[in-house]
MARZAMAR-690830 format. One record per atom (N, C-alpha, C, CB): residue number from 1; residue in one letter; x, y, z. Coordinates in steps of 0.05 Angstrom, whole numbers, always signed. Glycine has a CB too. Layout:
N
<site><n>NUM</n><res>A</res><u>X</u><v>Y</v><w>Z</w></site>
...
***
This chain:
61
<site><n>1</n><res>M</res><u>+433</u><v>+328</v><w>-875</w></site>
<site><n>1</n><res>M</res><u>+414</u><v>+322</v><w>-849</w></site>
<site><n>1</n><res>M</res><u>+418</u><v>+288</v><w>-847</w></site>
<site><n>1</n><res>M</res><u>+375</u><v>+333</v><w>-856</w></site>
<site><n>2</n><res>P</res><u>+426</u><v>+281</v><w>-825</w></site>
<site><n>2</n><res>P</res><u>+425</u><v>+253</v><w>-818</w></site>
<site><n>2</n><res>P</res><u>+395</u><v>+237</v><w>-821</w></site>
<site><n>2</n><res>P</res><u>+435</u><v>+252</v><w>-789</w></site>
<site><n>3</n><res>P</res><u>+392</u><v>+213</v><w>-832</w></site>
<site><n>3</n><res>P</res><u>+370</u><v>+201</v><w>-835</w></site>
<site><n>3</n><res>P</res><u>+353</u><v>+188</v><w>-814</w></site>
<site><n>3</n><res>P</res><u>+375</u><v>+185</v><w>-851</w></site>
<site><n>4</n><res>T</res><u>+368</u><v>+190</v><w>-788</w></site>
<site><n>4</n><res>T</res><u>+355</u><v>+173</v><w>-767</w></site>
<site><n>4</n><res>T</res><u>+345</u><v>+187</v><w>-746</w></site>
<site><n>4</n><res>T</res><u>+370</u><v>+153</v><w>-757</w></site>
<site><n>5</n><res>P</res><u>+344</u><v>+213</v><w>-743</w></site>
<site><n>5</n><res>P</res><u>+332</u><v>+225</v><w>-716</w></site>
<site><n>5</n><res>P</res><u>+304</u><v>+213</v><w>-710</w></site>
<site><n>5</n><res>P</res><u>+329</u><v>+258</v><w>-718</w></site>
<site><n>6</n><res>R</res><u>+287</u><v>+208</v><w>-729</w></site>
<site><n>6</n><res>R</res><u>+261</u><v>+199</v><w>-724</w></site>
<site><n>6</n><res>R</res><u>+263</u><v>+172</v><w>-710</w></site>
<site><n>6</n><res>R</res><u>+244</u><v>+198</v><w>-750</w></site>
<site><n>7</n><res>F</res><u>+280</u><v>+156</v><w>-724</w></site>
<site><n>7</n><res>F</res><u>+286</u><v>+128</v><w>-713</w></site>
<site><n>7</n><res>F</res><u>+293</u><v>+126</v><w>-687</w></site>
<site><n>7</n><res>F</res><u>+306</u><v>+117</v><w>-727</w></site>
<site><n>8</n><res>V</res><u>+313</u><v>+146</v><w>-680</w></site>
<site><n>8</n><res>V</res><u>+328</u><v>+148</v><w>-652</w></site>
<site><n>8</n><res>V</res><u>+305</u><v>+156</v><w>-634</w></site>
<site><n>8</n><res>V</res><u>+355</u><v>+170</v><w>-650</w></site>
<site><n>9</n><res>I</res><u>+291</u><v>+175</v><w>-638</w></site>
<site><n>9</n><res>I</res><u>+270</u><v>+187</v><w>-621</w></site>
<site><n>9</n><res>I</res><u>+249</u><v>+165</v><w>-617</w></site>
<site><n>9</n><res>I</res><u>+256</u><v>+215</v><w>-634</w></site>
<site><n>10</n><res>G</res><u>+239</u><v>+149</v><w>-639</w></site>
<site><n>10</n><res>G</res><u>+222</u><v>+126</v><w>-634</w></site>
<site><n>10</n><res>G</res><u>+233</u><v>+104</v><w>-617</w></site>
<site><n>10</n><res>G</res><u>+214</u><v>+115</v><w>-660</w></site>
<site><n>11</n><res>E</res><u>+257</u><v>+98</v><w>-619</w></site>
<site><n>11</n><res>E</res><u>+270</u><v>+82</v><w>-602</w></site>
<site><n>11</n><res>E</res><u>+270</u><v>+90</v><w>-573</w></site>
<site><n>11</n><res>E</res><u>+296</u><v>+79</v><w>-611</w></site>
<site><n>12</n><res>L</res><u>+276</u><v>+116</v><w>-568</w></site>
<site><n>12</n><res>L</res><u>+275</u><v>+128</v><w>-542</w></site>
<site><n>12</n><res>L</res><u>+249</u><v>+123</v><w>-531</w></site>
<site><n>12</n><res>L</res><u>+281</u><v>+157</v><w>-544</w></site>
<site><n>13</n><res>I</res><u>+227</u><v>+132</v><w>-545</w></site>
<site><n>13</n><res>I</res><u>+201</u><v>+131</v><w>-538</w></site>
<site><n>13</n><res>I</res><u>+193</u><v>+102</v><w>-531</w></site>
<site><n>13</n><res>I</res><u>+184</u><v>+142</v><w>-561</w></site>
<site><n>14</n><res>L</res><u>+198</u><v>+83</v><w>-546</w></site>
<site><n>14</n><res>L</res><u>+194</u><v>+56</v><w>-539</w></site>
<site><n>14</n><res>L</res><u>+205</u><v>+46</v><w>-515</w></site>
<site><n>14</n><res>L</res><u>+203</u><v>+41</v><w>-557</w></site>
<site><n>15</n><res>T</res><u>+230</u><v>+52</v><w>-513</w></site>
<site><n>15</n><res>T</res><u>+246</u><v>+47</v><w>-488</w></site>
<site><n>15</n><res>T</res><u>+231</u><v>+56</v><w>-464</w></site>
<site><n>15</n><res>T</res><u>+274</u><v>+60</v><w>-488</w></site>
<site><n>16</n><res>A</res><u>+223</u><v>+84</v><w>-466</w></site>
<site><n>16</n><res>A</res><u>+213</u><v>+97</v><w>-444</w></site>
<site><n>16</n><res>A</res><u>+185</u><v>+84</v><w>-433</w></site>
<site><n>16</n><res>A</res><u>+210</u><v>+125</v><w>-452</w></site>
<site><n>17</n><res>V</res><u>+168</u><v>+76</v><w>-457</w></site>
<site><n>17</n><res>V</res><u>+142</u><v>+63</v><w>-452</w></site>
<site><n>17</n><res>V</res><u>+148</u><v>+36</v><w>-439</w></site>
<site><n>17</n><res>V</res><u>+125</u><v>+60</v><w>-478</w></site>
<site><n>18</n><res>D</res><u>+167</u><v>+20</v><w>-448</w></site>
<site><n>18</n><res>D</res><u>+177</u><v>-6</v><w>-436</w></site>
<site><n>18</n><res>D</res><u>+182</u><v>-2</v><w>-404</w></site>
<site><n>18</n><res>D</res><u>+205</u><v>-15</v><w>-452</w></site>
<site><n>19</n><res>A</res><u>+196</u><v>+19</v><w>-401</w></site>
<site><n>19</n><res>A</res><u>+207</u><v>+25</v><w>-374</w></site>
<site><n>19</n><res>A</res><u>+182</u><v>+31</v><w>-355</w></site>
<site><n>19</n><res>A</res><u>+230</u><v>+50</v><w>-375</w></site>
<site><n>20</n><res>V</res><u>+162</u><v>+48</v><w>-368</w></site>
<site><n>20</n><res>V</res><u>+141</u><v>+58</v><w>-354</w></site>
<site><n>20</n><res>V</res><u>+124</u><v>+32</v><w>-346</w></site>
<site><n>20</n><res>V</res><u>+127</u><v>+81</v><w>-371</w></site>
<site><n>21</n><res>I</res><u>+119</u><v>+14</v><w>-369</w></site>
<site><n>21</n><res>I</res><u>+105</u><v>-9</v><w>-359</w></site>
<site><n>21</n><res>I</res><u>+116</u><v>-29</v><w>-337</w></site>
<site><n>21</n><res>I</res><u>+100</u><v>-23</v><w>-381</w></site>
<site><n>22</n><res>F</res><u>+145</u><v>-28</v><w>-340</w></site>
<site><n>22</n><res>F</res><u>+156</u><v>-46</v><w>-322</w></site>
<site><n>22</n><res>F</res><u>+152</u><v>-32</v><w>-295</w></site>
<site><n>22</n><res>F</res><u>+185</u><v>-55</v><w>-329</w></site>
<site><n>23</n><res>A</res><u>+156</u><v>-6</v><w>-291</w></site>
<site><n>23</n><res>A</res><u>+153</u><v>+9</v><w>-265</w></site>
<site><n>23</n><res>A</res><u>+126</u><v>+3</v><w>-255</w></site>
<site><n>23</n><res>A</res><u>+159</u><v>+41</v><w>-266</w></site>
<site><n>24</n><res>L</res><u>+103</u><v>+3</v><w>-273</w></site>
<site><n>24</n><res>L</res><u>+78</u><v>-1</v><w>-264</w></site>
<site><n>24</n><res>L</res><u>+72</u><v>-27</v><w>-253</w></site>
<site><n>24</n><res>L</res><u>+61</u><v>+5</v><w>-283</w></site>
<site><n>25</n><res>T</res><u>+83</u><v>-48</v><w>-266</w></site>
<site><n>25</n><res>T</res><u>+83</u><v>-74</v><w>-258</w></site>
<site><n>25</n><res>T</res><u>+97</u><v>-81</v><w>-232</w></site>
<site><n>25</n><res>T</res><u>+93</u><v>-89</v><w>-278</w></site>
<site><n>26</n><res>Q</res><u>+115</u><v>-63</v><w>-226</w></site>
<site><n>26</n><res>Q</res><u>+130</u><v>-65</v><w>-196</w></site>
<site><n>26</n><res>Q</res><u>+118</u><v>-50</v><w>-176</w></site>
<site><n>26</n><res>Q</res><u>+160</u><v>-55</v><w>-197</w></site>
<site><n>27</n><res>V</res><u>+95</u><v>-34</v><w>-183</w></site>
<site><n>27</n><res>V</res><u>+83</u><v>-16</v><w>-161</w></site>
<site><n>27</n><res>V</res><u>+80</u><v>-30</v><w>-135</w></site>
<site><n>27</n><res>V</res><u>+56</u><v>-4</v><w>-170</w></site>
<site><n>28</n><res>K</res><u>+67</u><v>-55</v><w>-136</w></site>
<site><n>28</n><res>K</res><u>+60</u><v>-67</v><w>-113</w></site>
<site><n>28</n><res>K</res><u>+81</u><v>-74</v><w>-92</w></site>
<site><n>28</n><res>K</res><u>+47</u><v>-88</v><w>-120</w></site>
<site><n>29</n><res>F</res><u>+109</u><v>-74</v><w>-103</w></site>
<site><n>29</n><res>F</res><u>+132</u><v>-82</v><w>-86</w></site>
<site><n>29</n><res>F</res><u>+149</u><v>-57</v><w>-83</w></site>
<site><n>29</n><res>F</res><u>+149</u><v>-105</v><w>-99</w></site>
<site><n>30</n><res>I</res><u>+143</u><v>-35</v><w>-95</w></site>
<site><n>30</n><res>I</res><u>+159</u><v>-11</v><w>-90</w></site>
<site><n>30</n><res>I</res><u>+139</u><v>+13</v><w>-82</w></site>
<site><n>30</n><res>I</res><u>+178</u><v>-3</v><w>-118</w></site>
<site><n>31</n><res>S</res><u>+155</u><v>+28</v><w>-63</w></site>
<site><n>31</n><res>S</res><u>+136</u><v>+51</v><w>-52</w></site>
<site><n>31</n><res>S</res><u>+132</u><v>+73</v><w>-75</w></site>
<site><n>31</n><res>S</res><u>+151</u><v>+66</v><w>-23</w></site>
<site><n>32</n><res>P</res><u>+111</u><v>+88</v><w>-72</w></site>
<site><n>32</n><res>P</res><u>+105</u><v>+110</v><w>-96</w></site>
<site><n>32</n><res>P</res><u>+127</u><v>+125</v><w>-100</w></site>
<site><n>32</n><res>P</res><u>+81</u><v>+130</v><w>-91</w></site>
<site><n>33</n><res>I</res><u>+141</u><v>+136</v><w>-77</w></site>
<site><n>33</n><res>I</res><u>+161</u><v>+157</v><w>-82</w></site>
<site><n>33</n><res>I</res><u>+184</u><v>+140</v><w>-99</w></site>
<site><n>33</n><res>I</res><u>+173</u><v>+172</v><w>-52</w></site>
<site><n>34</n><res>A</res><u>+192</u><v>+116</v><w>-94</w></site>
<site><n>34</n><res>A</res><u>+210</u><v>+102</v><w>-111</w></site>
<site><n>34</n><res>A</res><u>+203</u><v>+103</v><w>-140</w></site>
<site><n>34</n><res>A</res><u>+212</u><v>+73</v><w>-102</w></site>
<site><n>35</n><res>V</res><u>+175</u><v>+96</v><w>-144</w></site>
<site><n>35</n><res>V</res><u>+165</u><v>+96</v><w>-171</w></site>
<site><n>35</n><res>V</res><u>+170</u><v>+121</v><w>-186</w></site>
<site><n>35</n><res>V</res><u>+137</u><v>+90</v><w>-171</w></site>
<site><n>36</n><res>I</res><u>+163</u><v>+143</v><w>-171</w></site>
<site><n>36</n><res>I</res><u>+165</u><v>+172</v><w>-183</w></site>
<site><n>36</n><res>I</res><u>+194</u><v>+175</v><w>-190</w></site>
<site><n>36</n><res>I</res><u>+155</u><v>+197</v><w>-162</w></site>
<site><n>37</n><res>L</res><u>+212</u><v>+171</v><w>-170</w></site>
<site><n>37</n><res>L</res><u>+243</u><v>+176</v><w>-174</w></site>
<site><n>37</n><res>L</res><u>+252</u><v>+159</v><w>-198</w></site>
<site><n>37</n><res>L</res><u>+261</u><v>+168</v><w>-147</w></site>
<site><n>38</n><res>K</res><u>+242</u><v>+137</v><w>-203</w></site>
<site><n>38</n><res>K</res><u>+252</u><v>+121</v><w>-224</w></site>
<site><n>38</n><res>K</res><u>+240</u><v>+132</v><w>-251</w></site>
<site><n>38</n><res>K</res><u>+244</u><v>+91</v><w>-220</w></site>
<site><n>39</n><res>S</res><u>+216</u><v>+142</v><w>-246</w></site>
<site><n>39</n><res>S</res><u>+204</u><v>+152</v><w>-275</w></site>
<site><n>39</n><res>S</res><u>+212</u><v>+177</v><w>-281</w></site>
<site><n>39</n><res>S</res><u>+173</u><v>+153</v><w>-276</w></site>
<site><n>40</n><res>L</res><u>+226</u><v>+192</v><w>-263</w></site>
<site><n>40</n><res>L</res><u>+236</u><v>+221</v><w>-272</w></site>
<site><n>40</n><res>L</res><u>+252</u><v>+223</v><w>-295</w></site>
<site><n>40</n><res>L</res><u>+252</u><v>+236</v><w>-252</w></site>
<site><n>41</n><res>P</res><u>+273</u><v>+204</v><w>-298</w></site>
<site><n>41</n><res>P</res><u>+292</u><v>+203</v><w>-321</w></site>
<site><n>41</n><res>P</res><u>+274</u><v>+198</v><w>-348</w></site>
<site><n>41</n><res>P</res><u>+314</u><v>+177</v><w>-317</w></site>
<site><n>42</n><res>I</res><u>+252</u><v>+181</v><w>-346</w></site>
<site><n>42</n><res>I</res><u>+240</u><v>+173</v><w>-370</w></site>
<site><n>42</n><res>I</res><u>+222</u><v>+200</v><w>-376</w></site>
<site><n>42</n><res>I</res><u>+223</u><v>+145</v><w>-368</w></site>
<site><n>43</n><res>V</res><u>+209</u><v>+214</v><w>-356</w></site>
<site><n>43</n><res>V</res><u>+198</u><v>+239</v><w>-363</w></site>
<site><n>43</n><res>V</res><u>+216</u><v>+260</v><w>-377</w></site>
<site><n>43</n><res>V</res><u>+189</u><v>+249</v><w>-340</w></site>
<site><n>44</n><res>I</res><u>+241</u><v>+261</v><w>-365</w></site>
<site><n>44</n><res>I</res><u>+257</u><v>+279</v><w>-379</w></site>
<site><n>44</n><res>I</res><u>+262</u><v>+274</v><w>-408</w></site>
<site><n>44</n><res>I</res><u>+281</u><v>+281</v><w>-365</w></site>
<site><n>45</n><res>V</res><u>+271</u><v>+247</v><w>-412</w></site>
<site><n>45</n><res>V</res><u>+274</u><v>+237</v><w>-437</w></site>
<site><n>45</n><res>V</res><u>+253</u><v>+243</v><w>-454</w></site>
<site><n>45</n><res>V</res><u>+279</u><v>+212</v><w>-436</w></site>
<site><n>46</n><res>L</res><u>+229</u><v>+238</v><w>-447</w></site>
<site><n>46</n><res>L</res><u>+207</u><v>+241</v><w>-464</w></site>
<site><n>46</n><res>L</res><u>+203</u><v>+271</v><w>-471</w></site>
<site><n>46</n><res>L</res><u>+184</u><v>+229</v><w>-451</w></site>
<site><n>47</n><res>S</res><u>+210</u><v>+289</v><w>-452</w></site>
<site><n>47</n><res>S</res><u>+205</u><v>+316</v><w>-458</w></site>
<site><n>47</n><res>S</res><u>+224</u><v>+326</v><w>-477</w></site>
<site><n>47</n><res>S</res><u>+205</u><v>+331</v><w>-434</w></site>
<site><n>48</n><res>F</res><u>+249</u><v>+311</v><w>-472</w></site>
<site><n>48</n><res>F</res><u>+272</u><v>+324</v><w>-491</w></site>
<site><n>48</n><res>F</res><u>+262</u><v>+317</v><w>-521</w></site>
<site><n>48</n><res>F</res><u>+306</u><v>+309</v><w>-485</w></site>
<site><n>49</n><res>S</res><u>+254</u><v>+288</v><w>-521</w></site>
<site><n>49</n><res>S</res><u>+248</u><v>+280</v><w>-551</w></site>
<site><n>49</n><res>S</res><u>+227</u><v>+295</v><w>-562</w></site>
<site><n>49</n><res>S</res><u>+239</u><v>+250</v><w>-554</w></site>
<site><n>50</n><res>V</res><u>+204</u><v>+305</v><w>-544</w></site>
<site><n>50</n><res>V</res><u>+182</u><v>+320</v><w>-557</w></site>
<site><n>50</n><res>V</res><u>+194</u><v>+348</v><w>-565</w></site>
<site><n>50</n><res>V</res><u>+157</u><v>+323</v><w>-536</w></site>
<site><n>51</n><res>I</res><u>+213</u><v>+360</v><w>-550</w></site>
<site><n>51</n><res>I</res><u>+222</u><v>+383</v><w>-558</w></site>
<site><n>51</n><res>I</res><u>+241</u><v>+378</v><w>-583</w></site>
<site><n>51</n><res>I</res><u>+236</u><v>+395</v><w>-535</w></site>
<site><n>52</n><res>H</res><u>+254</u><v>+358</v><w>-588</w></site>
<site><n>52</n><res>H</res><u>+273</u><v>+353</v><w>-611</w></site>
<site><n>52</n><res>H</res><u>+255</u><v>+350</v><w>-633</w></site>
<site><n>52</n><res>H</res><u>+293</u><v>+328</v><w>-607</w></site>
<site><n>53</n><res>L</res><u>+233</u><v>+335</v><w>-634</w></site>
<site><n>53</n><res>L</res><u>+211</u><v>+331</v><w>-652</w></site>
<site><n>53</n><res>L</res><u>+202</u><v>+357</v><w>-661</w></site>
<site><n>53</n><res>L</res><u>+188</u><v>+315</v><w>-640</w></site>
<site><n>54</n><res>L</res><u>+196</u><v>+377</v><w>-641</w></site>
<site><n>54</n><res>L</res><u>+185</u><v>+401</v><w>-647</w></site>
<site><n>54</n><res>L</res><u>+206</u><v>+416</v><w>-665</w></site>
<site><n>54</n><res>L</res><u>+177</u><v>+416</v><w>-621</w></site>
<site><n>55</n><res>Q</res><u>+232</u><v>+414</v><w>-658</w></site>
<site><n>55</n><res>Q</res><u>+251</u><v>+431</v><w>-671</w></site>
<site><n>55</n><res>Q</res><u>+254</u><v>+417</v><w>-700</w></site>
<site><n>55</n><res>Q</res><u>+279</u><v>+433</v><w>-654</w></site>
<site><n>56</n><res>I</res><u>+253</u><v>+392</v><w>-705</w></site>
<site><n>56</n><res>I</res><u>+255</u><v>+383</v><w>-730</w></site>
<site><n>56</n><res>I</res><u>+230</u><v>+394</v><w>-747</w></site>
<site><n>56</n><res>I</res><u>+258</u><v>+351</v><w>-729</w></site>
<site><n>57</n><res>A</res><u>+206</u><v>+390</v><w>-735</w></site>
<site><n>57</n><res>A</res><u>+182</u><v>+402</v><w>-748</w></site>
<site><n>57</n><res>A</res><u>+184</u><v>+430</v><w>-757</w></site>
<site><n>57</n><res>A</res><u>+160</u><v>+401</v><w>-729</w></site>
<site><n>58</n><res>I</res><u>+195</u><v>+446</v><w>-738</w></site>
<site><n>58</n><res>I</res><u>+198</u><v>+475</v><w>-747</w></site>
<site><n>58</n><res>I</res><u>+218</u><v>+478</v><w>-768</w></site>
<site><n>58</n><res>I</res><u>+205</u><v>+494</v><w>-724</w></site>
<site><n>59</n><res>Q</res><u>+238</u><v>+464</v><w>-766</w></site>
<site><n>59</n><res>Q</res><u>+261</u><v>+468</v><w>-788</w></site>
<site><n>59</n><res>Q</res><u>+251</u><v>+459</v><w>-814</w></site>
<site><n>59</n><res>Q</res><u>+289</u><v>+450</v><w>-780</w></site>
<site><n>60</n><res>S</res><u>+234</u><v>+441</v><w>-815</w></site>
<site><n>60</n><res>S</res><u>+222</u><v>+425</v><w>-842</w></site>
<site><n>60</n><res>S</res><u>+203</u><v>+444</v><w>-855</w></site>
<site><n>60</n><res>S</res><u>+204</u><v>+395</v><w>-836</w></site>
<site><n>61</n><res>I</res><u>+191</u><v>+463</v><w>-844</w></site>
<site><n>61</n><res>I</res><u>+167</u><v>+479</v><w>-855</w></site>
<site><n>61</n><res>I</res><u>+184</u><v>+501</v><w>-868</w></site>
<site><n>61</n><res>I</res><u>+144</u><v>+491</v><w>-831</w></site>
***
């Protein structure tokens, strides 16, 4: 097993959080629809990360 999946997932989540914070700081200048469209990839990445974490947890049991 590669030793880095948790590290990679952590980096993905941190990047997503940074992107969300950046999007929230830009809300004044961007329409809500644009914010939603920009955050869609983040939501997708987070959901895949959660699914991947669940798979790792199930395999380790």
